[in-house]
C-alpha positions as CSV (number, residue, x, y, z in Angstrom):
1,X,21.0,-58.5,-13.3
2,X,20.3,-56.8,-10.0
3,X,18.9,-53.2,-9.9
4,X,19.9,-51.0,-6.9
5,X,18.0,-47.7,-6.6
6,X,19.5,-45.0,-4.3
7,X,18.6,-41.5,-3.3
8,X,21.1,-39.4,-5.2
9,X,23.4,-39.6,-8.2
10,X,26.5,-39.2,-6.1
11,X,25.5,-42.2,-4.0
12,X,24.7,-44.1,-7.1
13,X,28.2,-43.5,-8.5
14,X,29.9,-44.5,-5.2
15,X,27.9,-47.6,-4.6
16,X,28.3,-48.7,-8.2
17,X,32.1,-48.4,-7.8
18,X,32.0,-50.6,-4.7
19,X,29.7,-53.2,-6.2
20,X,31.9,-53.5,-9.3
21,X,34.9,-54.2,-7.1
22,X,33.0,-56.9,-5.3
23,X,31.2,-58.5,-8.3
24,X,33.6,-58.8,-11.2
25,X,30.8,-59.8,-13.6
26,X,29.2,-56.4,-13.3
27,X,25.8,-57.9,-12.4
28,X,24.6,-54.8,-10.7
29,X,22.9,-51.7,-12.1
30,X,22.8,-48.7,-9.8
31,X,20.3,-45.8,-10.5
32,X,19.3,-42.7,-8.7
33,X,15.6,-42.0,-8.0
């Protein structure tokens, strides 16, 4: 699992959507700081 920490909840949601399209296993977790 890879954790990605971003600045805002809106960015977290957008980036999580892109990462799920790229990585079909869903290996990324995106959280806002």
